[in-house]
ZADRENFI-970196 format. One record per residue: residue in three letters; y, x, z of N, C-alpha, C in turn. Coordinates in steps of 0.2 Angstrom, whole numbers, plus 5000, padded with zeros to 4 digits. Layout:
<rs>
ALAYXZYXZYXZ ...
</rs>
This chain:
<rs>
MET503748094983503848154988504548144991 GLN504548164997505248155001505448225004 VAL506048225006506248285010506648265016 ASN506448305021506748295028507548305028 THR507748355024508448375024508648415018 GLY509248405015509448445010509048425003 THR508948474999508648474993507848484993 HIS507448464988506748484989506648554988 TRP506948584983506948664983507148694989 GLY507748674991507948714997507548705003 ALA507148655003506648645009506048695009 VAL505948725003505248765002505448835000 ASP506048855000506148924997506248975002 ASP506048965008506149015013505749075012 ILE506049135013505649195013505249205019 SER505449185025505049175031505049105033 PRO504449075034504348995035504748975041 ASP505148915040505448885046505048825048 TYR504448815045503948765047504348695048 ASN504348665054504648595054505348585054 ALA505748635052506448635052506648605045 THR506348635039506448605033505748595029 TYR505648545026505048525022505048465018 ILE504648465013504548405009503848375012 TYR503848305011503248275014503048215010 SER502448185012502148125009501848085014 THR501948015014501647975019501247915015 ASN501147925009500747875005500047895003 TYR499747845001499047854999498947894992 GLY499447884988499347914981499547994982 VAL499448024976499548094976500248104973 HIS500648144977501348144976501548224975 GLY501948244970502048314969502748324967 ASP502948394967503648414965503448474960 HIS503848484955503848534951504348584952 PHE504148654953504648704954504648764949 LYS505148784947505248844942505448904946 PHE505348964943505549024946505849074941 PRO506449044939506849084933507049154936 GLY507149194931507449264933506949314936 THR506249294935505749334937505649394932 SER505749454935505649514930505349564933 GLY505049614929504749674931504549714926 VAL504249774927503949814922503249834923 GLY502849834918502149854920501649794919 PRO501049804917500549744916500449704923 ILE500349644922500249594927499449594928 ASN499249604934498549604936498349534937 GLU498749494941498549424943499149394947 ILE499149334947499649294951499349254956 ALA499649234961499349194966499949134968 VAL499749074967500149014968500048994976 CYS500548994980500448984987500848924990 PHE500548884994500948834997500748835005 LEU501248825009501148825016501248755019 ALA500648725021500648655022500348635029 THR500448575031500148545037500048475037 LYS499548445041499448375042499748365049 GLN500348325048500748315054500548255058 THR500248195055500048145059499348115056 GLN498948095060498248075058498248015054 GLY497948005048497847945045497147915045 SER497047865041496347845041495847885037 SER496147935034495747985030496048055030 ASP495748105029496048175029496448175023 GLY497048205024497448215018497348285015 TYR497648305009497448365007498048395002 VAL498048455001498548494997498148514990 ALA498548514985498248534978498848564974 GLY498648594969499148624964498948624957 GLN499548634953499448644946499948694943 VAL499848724938500348754934500448724927 ARG501148724926501348694919501548744914 ILE501248744909501348794904501448764897 GLY502048764894502148734888502048654888 GLY502248624893502148554894501448534896 ALA500948574896500348554898500148574905 ASP499848534909499648544916498948574917 TYR498848624921498248654922498048654930 SER497548624932497348624939497148694942 LEU497348704948497248764952496548754955 GLY496148704954495548704957495448664964 ALA495148704968494948674975495548654979 ILE495448604983496048574987495948604994 LEU496448594998496548625005496648555010 ARG496248555015496348505020496548535026 PRO497148545028497348575034497248535040 LEU497048565046496948535052497548495055 LEU497548445059498048415062498548465066 GLY499148465064499648505068499548585066 SER499148605061499048675060499348685053 TRP499748735053500048765046499548805043 GLU499348795037498848835033499048845026 LEU498848905024499048925017498548905012 TYR498848875007498448865001498648914996 SER498148954993498249004989497749004983 ARG497949014977497449014971497749064967 GLU497249114965497349174961497149154954 LEU497649184949497449174942497549244939 THR497049264936497049334933497349334926 THR497249274923497449264916497849194915 ASN498249194910498649124908498049074906 PRO498049024909497548974907497648944900 ALA498248944898498448924891498248964886 THR498149034887498049084882497449124883 ALA497149124889496549164892496749234891 GLN497349254891497649324891497949344897 PRO498049404899498449424905499149394904 TRP499449384910500049354911500649404908 THR501149374905501749424903502349404908 TRP502849444908503449434912503849374909 ALA503749364902504149314899503849244901 GLU503149244902502849184904503049164912 MET503149224916503249214922503949174923 ASP504449194918505149174919505149094917 VAL504649064914504648994912504148954916 LEU503748994920503148954923503448904928 GLU503048844928503148794932502548784937 VAL502748774943502148754948502248684951 ARG501748654951501748584954501348584961 GLN501648574966501348564973501248494974 MET500648474976500448404977500148394984 LEU500348334987500148314993499848244993 ARG499348234996499048164997498948155005 ALA499348105007499348095015498848035017 TYR498647995012498447925014498947895018 ASP498747875025499247835029499547885034 GLY499347945034499647995039500248025036 GLN500448095038500948125035500748195033 MET500848225027500748285025501448325024 ARG501448385026502148425025501948485022 CYS502548515018502448575015503148615016 THR503148675019503748705020503948775016 GLN503448795012503448855008503148845001 VAL503448854996503148864989503348924986 TYR502848974984503049034981502449064976 VAL502649104972502149144968502149214969 GLU501549244971501549314972501249344965 ILE501549404963501349434957501149504958 ASP500549514956500249584957500249624951 TYR500649674950500749714944500749784945 SER500649824940500549894940501149924937 PRO501649944941502249974938502150044935 PRO502450064930502350124927502550184931 ILE502150244930502350304934502950334930 ILE503450354934504150374932504050454930 VAL504150474924504050544922504450594926 SER505050574928505350624933505050634939 ASP504750584942504350594948503750634947 THR503450624941502850664939503050744939 ILE503550754935503850824935503950854942 HIS504350814946504450834952503850844956 LEU503350804956502750814959502350884957 LYS502450894950502150954947502451014950 TRP503151014950503551074953503351084960 ASN503251024964503051034971502351064972 VAL501951054967501251084967501351154965 LEU501751174960501851244958502151284964 ALA502651254967502951284973502451294979 LEU501951244980501451254985500951314983 ILE500751314976500351374974500651434975 SER501351444973501751504974501751524981 ASP501851474985501851494992501251514995 THR500651484992499951504994499851584992 ILE500051594985499951664983500351714987 HIS500951694988501451734992501151754999 LEU500851695002500451705009499851755008 LYS499551745002498951785001499151865001 TRP499751874997499951944996500151975003 ASN500451925007500651945014500051965018 VAL499551925018498951945021498652005019 LEU498552015012498352075009498752135012 ALA499352135012499852185014499652205021 LEU499552155025499452155033498752195033 VAL498252175029497552205030497652275028 ALA498052295022498152365020498452405026 SER498952375029499352415034498852425040 THR498452375041497952385047497452435045 ILE497152435039496652495037497052555037 LEU497652565035498052625035498152655042 CYS498252605047498352625054497752645057 GLN497152615055496552635057496352705055 TRP496452715048496352785045496752835049 ARG497352825050497752875054497552885061 VAL497252835064497052845071496352885071 ARG495952865066495352905065495452985064 ALA495952995059496153055057496453095064 LEU496753065068497053095074496453105079 VAL496053065079495453075084495053135081 ASN494853135075494553195072494853265073 GLN495553265072495953325073495853345080 SER495853295085495853315092495153345093 ARG494653315090493953345091493853415089 LEU494153425083494153495080494553545084 ASN495053525087495453565091495053585097 ARG494653535100494253555106493753605104 ARG493453605098492853645096493153715096 ARG493753725093494053795092494353825099 TYR494453785104494653815110494053845114 THR494153915116493553945120493853965127 GLY494453965128494653975135494754055136 PRO494954075142495154145143494454185143 ALA494454255141493854295141493654315148 LYS492954305149492654325155492554405155 PRO492654435161492554505162491854525161 LYS491754585157491054605155490754635162 GLN490154615163489654635168489354695166 VAL489454745171489154815169488554825174 PRO487954825172487354835176487354895180 ARG487254895187487254955191486454975192 ARG486455045193485855075194485755085202 PRO485155085204485055095212485255165213 VAL485555185219485655255221485055285224 
</rs>
């Protein structure tokens, strides 16, 4: 395996790929690879799975299609990542293989195992040229719920319930005020009607019948 500039690790450690600026490559018939470690990997919470990823391309056409493959090394033993990738000429493609368990133990991965994990990236070019510009491992894990956040969430819920109850009381008070206002209006209307019944107006003069003369 060769590198176009700098160190092998420095050519593939990009956070964002720089493609043909820095890369490792192979131009031979045989399978060539590099081993990479990821020291200092740390986290809290169970690991659900890991994904080993290479970003590679076939730069020049050979007599046969080249390919990308991978392995993980655990305790000095190599474990194949399975299927290979045959990128199209001039096309950067992602090789990604998921592992839900450690193949050496058949148990879920631990953070201590992540810290000593070795990844082998392999290229076979035949008589063309295969390039790789990125090598990385993605870790899918479930961080624990922080108790203070849970308490804060509960306080927020309680505050929301309190605000809801306060709003309900305000609505009930408004309804009571409306009913009281309606009762007063009705009482005023009834009193007005009663006053109308009691009023008879001025007395009319009494009519005295007359006898014919």
